[in-house]
N, C-alpha and C positions, 0 to 999 in steps of 0.2 A: 235633484237638479244641481247644476253648478251655478252659483249666484256670485256675480262680481259686484262688490259693494264699493262705490267710490266714497271717499270720506269715512272709511270704516274705523278710523281712530278718533273720530269726533264723538260728540254726545249721542246723537240718535244712531249714527252708523255703528258705533261700538255696541250699543244695545241690540241692534239688529243682528250683528255678527254673533254676539253671545247667544241670542235666542236661536239662531239657525243651528249653531253647533250643539247647544245644550238640549234643545227641544224638537229638533227635526233631524232628518237624515241627509239634508242638503250639504253640499260642500260650499265653502265661502272663500273668495279671494278678496282681501282687504287692500284696496289701491288707494294710498293716501300720501299726500305730499309731506305730512308732519309739520304743518305750520304751528304757530304758537298754541293753537287750540287742539292739536292732535296729540293724544296721549296714549301710548302703547300699553301703559300700565292698566288702562281700562279693559284690556283683553287678556290679562294674566291668567284668568280662569280657563281660557280656551286655547291659549297659545301653543300648548303641546299636542293638540288634537291633530290627527292625520287628515282631518277634513278641513283644516284651516290653513290658509297661506297668507303671507303678507308681502306686498310689493310696494316699495316707496316710489312714488311718481306723481307728476303734476298733470291734472286733467287738461291743461293748456298745451302740454307737450305732446304733439300728435304722434311722434315716433314712439314715445313711451306708452301711450294709450293703445296704439295699434299692436305693439309687441305684447302687452299684457293680455289683450283680448285673444290674440292669436295663440298664445301659450296656454291660456286657461280654457279656451273654448266654452264660454258661458252659455247657459240656457236663458239666463236672466241677467240684465244689468240694472241694478238699483242705484240711481244717481242721487247721492246725498251730499257730495262734496260741494261746499259753498262757504263764502264769507257770510256770516249770519247775524252779526251784532249791529243793531240799528245805530247806536252811538258811534261806533267805528266808521259806519258808512257816512255819517255826517262830517266827521273829521277827515276822511280819506276815501272819497267815492271811487277813485280809480281802480283800486284793488277789487271792488265789488263788480264793476263792469268787466274786468278782465277774467276773474274766476267764474262769476255766475253766468255771464253772457257768452264770452269767448270760450270758456271752458265747456259749457254745455254744447255749443256749436261743434267744438272738437270731438266731444263724446258722441254726438249724433252722427257726425261724418264717419267716424271709425266704426260705430255700431251698424250703420247702414251698409258700409262696404263688407263688413263681416257677415251680416244677415244674408246678403246676396249670395254668399258662398255656401250657405247651408242648403241641405237637400230635404225636400218633402216634409216629413213629420217634424224634423228639428226646426226648419224654417217656420212652420206653422205654429209651433209652440213657443218660439223665441218672444221675449218681451223686453222693451226698454221702458223702465219705470222711473219716472222723474218725481222726486219728492219736493214739494213746495210748501208754501205758507198761506195762511189766511190773510196775511198783511197785504197781499196783492189786491184785495177787494176794497181797501181804504178804510174809512171809519163809519161805524153805524151810529145812529141816534139811540134814544132810550129803548126803542123796540125794534123788532125784526132780527133776522138771522141771515148769514151768508149761506147761499146754496151754490150748487154747481153752475147755475146760470146767472149769478150775480155779475154785473159788469165790473171789469177791472178799473181800479182807481187808486193806484199806488201813490203814497205820499212821502216816502223817504227814498234816498238813493238805494238802500237795501231792498225795499219792496219793489222799486222800479226795476232793479236788476233781476229780481226773481220773476216779475211779470214778463220781462223780456225773454227769459229762459223758458217759461211756460209756453209762450207763443211760438218760440222756435220748435219745441218738442211737438206741439200740435201741428205745426206746419210740416214737419218731417213726416208725421203720420198721414196728413191729407195729401201732400205732394208726392211723396216717394213710397207710400204704403208701408213704412216702417211700423210694426205693431207696438204702439206707444200707450202708456198709461200715465196719468198724472194724479197725484194726491196732494191736496191742500190741507194742512193740519193747523190746529190751534197751538197755543204755547205749551211746549213740552216741559216737564220737570221730572226729577227722580235722581237716582244714584249716578255718580260720574259726570255730573253736570258742571261744565267749566265755570269757575266762580267769578265770572264777569256778569252773568245773568242774574235777574232779581232774586229768585229764591235761594240759590247757593250763596250769592253775595251777602244777603241778610244773615244767613246762618253763620258764615265765617266772620263777619263783622261783629255780630252779637257776641260770639265767643271770645273775640279779641277785645271786647269792651269799647269798641269804636262806635261813632254815630251811625244809625241805620238810615241811609239816604232814601227818601221818598220824593219822587218828582211831583212838583206842583202841589196840589192839595190831596193827592192820593186817590182821586175818584175815578181815574181811568180804569176801565173794566176789560179783563181778558178772560177767555175761556181756557181752562187748564186741563191738560191731557197728560196722564202719567205715561212715561216713556215706554214702559213695558206693554201697556195697552196699545200704544202707537205701533210698535214693531209687530205685534200680532195682526194689526190692520194691514200693515205693509205686506206681510205674507199672504193674507187673504186676497189682497188686490193682485199681486203678481201671479198667484196660483189660479185665481178664479175670475179676475176682472176681464171685462170685454175690451179689446184693443180700441183705442180712440176715445175711451171714456175717461171722465174725471170723477174722482170720489173725494168728498170732503170728510175729514177725520177730526172729530171733536170729542171733548171729554164731558160735555153736559155739566160743566162746573164753572159758571161765571162768578168771578169775584172781583171786587174793587182792589186795587193794589194795596191800599192801606189795610184792608181786612186780611189780605194774604200776609202782610208783615205782622199784624197783630196775632194771627193764628200761629205763626212761627214762634213768636215771643212766648205765647202761652205754652206751647209744647216744650220749649227750652226751660221755661220757668218750672215745669214739672220734672223734666228729665235731667237737666243740668242747672240747678238754681244758682243764681249769682251769690257770691260770698257775702255780699252786704244785705242779702234778703230782699232787695228791690226787684221790680220786674224789668225784664229786658225792654219792655215798651218805653221805659224812661230814656232809652237811647235813640228813639225815633227822632229824626231831624228832617224837616221838609226842606228841599233844595230847589234851585232854579229848574224849571221844567225843561224837558227836551224840546227843541224846535220842531214844530209840526207834529206834536205828540197826538196820535189817533186816540179818540175818546173811548171807543168801545169796539171790541171784536166778539162775535158769537157765531158759532157754526151750527148749522142744521145737518146732522149726520144721518138723516133718515135713509138716504140712498144706499149707503154702504150696509146699513142694518138690514134694509128690506131685500136688497139684491144679493148680498154676500154673507149675511148673517153675523156681522161683526157689531159688537157694542162694547163700551168700556166696562171693565171689571171693577176698577178702583173708583171710588168716590174721591172728591178732593180731601175729605177728612182722613180716609184710610191712606191715600197716596202721600199726603204731606207728612203724616205720622211716620210712615216708612222712610221718607226721604230725610227728615231731620235725624231719625235714629241712625241712618246710614252714615251721615256726615259726622255724627258724634263717634261712630265706631271706626271710621276710616280717616282719621286726621292725617296720617302719613301721606295719603294720596293727594289731598288738596293742599297741605302745607308745602309739599315739594313744588307744586304748581305756583303758589304764591311767591315762593322764594325765586323761582325761575322767571316769572313773568310779572307784568304790572296789572294782573287780572282784576284787582280790587280798586283800581284807579278810575276816577270819574272821567268819562269822555263825552263827546257829543254835545258840547255847549254851542257849537256852531260859530265860534268866534274866529 
């Protein structure tokens, strides 16, 4: 199949493109604006493949989107392009509304017009797959899990913008018959993760000898999903999923943020000991919490397991070991990003 990936130079998008080129026979078009978080070096391993193409463009630019779709003639559109950092959404919500809501509307409009030109089997097989987040569901208490029927209750500008885009996708399916799919995933981590997010941020700050910022008291809980497990799930969904359905994708790996940080420190203590012999845990520094910080996310991924046969391969222990080892072995990749951006700077204080 021909798979158009929006945001294919981002963290999850690049992992999906690498997976499609390295592990399937599909073709992939990477349509990406190359914002601060888009990194083409994440795709070096597949850049020379005849089944890979790159087109720089903005999902809010209707003319560019229509041209890319017309030229590539996709069988599947996987829509990953989004502003995704909660802290940035607190400081500047406007970009999130523009990209995540208006951009998704633009993609849906172009996809619908294109789908209506397809004949018979191609029209029947076409899918518009929208990739979203568990944050649209709000915050859980100490027990319970998010399911596909959990009511939406977004708490940040980021999650509100993603909730809005989810509803647009669903509406285009109900109103216009566009064959849509939605997946809501838990927190991803793994190689090539932009170093403003918790896990890569802790790794690079630890290695730099800097304080390791932990919001509040560190007891906020997230379900962690290894990115390569996630992209296998995405393939399962756009190949086998039922149009109009939503599938939750989780890693079955709930951890408190403080425990995630301590686990990273323990791995670094073993693989890259500090010269003074002390633990990286000594660098942990509790900082002012993020405004409206959701307490707990946890996903029930039973539906995608039961209906499509997907489940995560990596445990948190195996995935985090692979991730830390990758960052130790690929300093050139993330050092260039730190020099080019302010990725490791604290945002989202809401002031």
